[in-house]
C-alpha positions in Angstrom: 0.0 0.0 0.0 1.4 3.5 -0.9 2.4 5.6 2.1 0.0 8.4 2.9 1.5 11.1 5.2 -1.2 13.6 4.2 -4.1 11.1 5.1 -5.7 11.6 1.6 -8.8 9.6 0.9 -7.6 8.4 -2.5 -4.1 7.1 -2.7 -2.1 5.9 -5.8 1.3 4.5 -6.1 3.9 4.2 -8.9 6.4 1.4 -8.9 8.3 -0.7 -11.4 5.7 -3.4 -10.7 2.0 -3.0 -11.3 -0.8 -3.9 -8.8 -4.0 -2.3 -10.1 -6.1 -3.6 -7.2 -3.8 -1.7 -4.8 -3.8 1.3 -7.2 -0.1 0.9 -7.9 0.7 1.7 -11.5 3.9 0.7 -13.4 6.5 3.2 -14.6 10.2 3.4 -14.4 10.4 7.1 -13.2 14.1 7.3 -14.0 13.2 7.3 -17.7 9.4 7.4 -18.0 6.8 10.0 -17.2 4.4 9.7 -14.3 1.4 8.0 -15.8 -1.2 10.6 -14.8 -2.6 13.8 -16.2 -1.6 17.4 -15.6 -2.7 18.9 -12.3 -4.0 15.5 -11.1 -2.8 15.2 -7.4 -3.2 17.3 -4.3 0.0 15.8 -2.9 2.9 13.7 -4.2 5.2 11.8 -1.9 8.7 10.4 -2.5 9.7 8.3 0.6 13.1 6.5 0.3 12.9 6.9 -3.5 14.7 10.0 -4.9 18.1 8.6 -4.0 17.5 5.8 -6.6 16.9 8.2 -9.5 20.1 8.9 -11.5 21.1 12.6 -11.9 22.3 12.0 -15.4 22.3 9.2 -18.0 23.3 8.8 -21.6 20.6 6.8 -23.5 22.3 7.6 -26.0 21.5 11.3 -25.6 22.1 13.0 -22.3 19.2 13.1 -19.9 18.9 14.7 -16.5 16.6 12.1 -15.0 16.3 13.7 -11.5 15.4 17.1 -13.1 13.0 15.4 -15.5 11.3 13.7 -12.5 11.0 17.0 -10.6 9.3 18.4 -13.8 6.9 15.5 -13.8 6.1 16.0 -10.1 5.4 19.6 -10.8 3.3 18.7 -13.8 1.0 16.2 -12.0 0.5 18.4 -8.8 -2.5 20.7 -8.8 -1.7 24.4 -8.2 -1.0 24.7 -4.5 -0.3 20.9 -4.3 2.3 19.6 -1.9 5.4 17.5 -2.6 6.7 15.6 0.4 10.2 14.0 0.2 11.9 11.9 2.8 15.2 10.6 1.7 18.6 9.5 3.2 20.8 12.6 2.8 24.4 13.8 3.1 26.2 13.5 5.5 24.2 10.5 6.9 25.8 7.1 6.3 22.4 5.9 5.1 22.8 8.1 2.0 25.9 6.1 0.9 25.6 2.6 2.2 23.1 1.2 -0.2 24.8 0.5 -3.5 21.6 1.4 -5.4 21.7 5.0 -4.1 22.9 7.1 -7.1 21.5 10.5 -6.2 22.8 12.0 -3.0 20.5 14.8 -1.7 21.8 17.5 0.6 20.1 20.3 2.7 20.9 22.6 -0.3 19.5 20.5 -3.1 15.9 21.6 -3.0 16.4 25.2 -1.8 19.0 26.0 -4.4 17.9 24.0 -7.4 14.1 23.5 -7.2 12.7 26.5 -5.3 10.8 29.5 -6.7 13.8 31.9 -6.2 17.1 30.4 -7.1 16.0 27.6 -9.5 19.5 26.6 -10.5 18.0 23.4 -12.0 16.5 25.6 -14.7 19.8 25.4 -16.5 19.2 21.7 -16.9 15.6 22.1 -18.0 13.6 22.4 -14.8 10.5 24.4 -15.5 8.7 24.3 -12.1 8.3 26.6 -9.1 8.2 25.2 -5.6 8.2 27.1 -2.4 10.1 25.3 0.4 7.6 25.0 3.3 9.6 22.8 5.6 12.9 21.1 5.6 14.3 19.2 8.6 16.2 16.2 9.7 14.1 13.2 10.5 14.7 9.7 11.9 17.7 10.5 14.1 19.3 12.6 11.3 19.3 9.8 8.8 16.6 11.2 6.5 16.0 14.7 5.2 12.3 15.6 5.1 11.4 18.3 2.7 7.9 19.7 2.0 7.4 22.0 -1.0 4.3 23.6 -2.5 3.6 24.0 -6.2 3.4 27.6 -7.2 2.2 28.9 -10.5 4.3 31.8 -11.6 2.5 35.1 -12.3 3.1 36.3 -15.8 4.8 39.6 -16.1 3.2 42.0 -18.6 5.3 42.7 -21.7 7.6 45.7 -21.4 7.8 45.6 -17.6 
């Protein structure tokens, strides 16, 4: 069953295996889009997951998988929707010990690269705007918990 920290009434999961009865749909999110429409979810969670998404692959062209996934999360969230991430992070040993961890998150990853101000990931194709609502260490400083809200940028009138 998908984890549900927001206590939503309807819960869906995405995994590399499908279980339609449990509302778990199949997708390899390192290279495939989230199989849902735009502005579909009130909340999206990534619990012990982002550390498994490569930052970059060549297949054969260069792809920034983590940035693409963040774009997908932004796409499927409703305006004002919330993204909840809980992941082993630097400098915790848990971030490094699992050989399938290929994406090391730090306290600066989301605020510098995926927020609504700095947005450094835009140089790699990130097109979203998130406001960091909370970021703290969790689980005896082994996991970094980050909560971000989807913002819709206000268009600036031409010539301003």
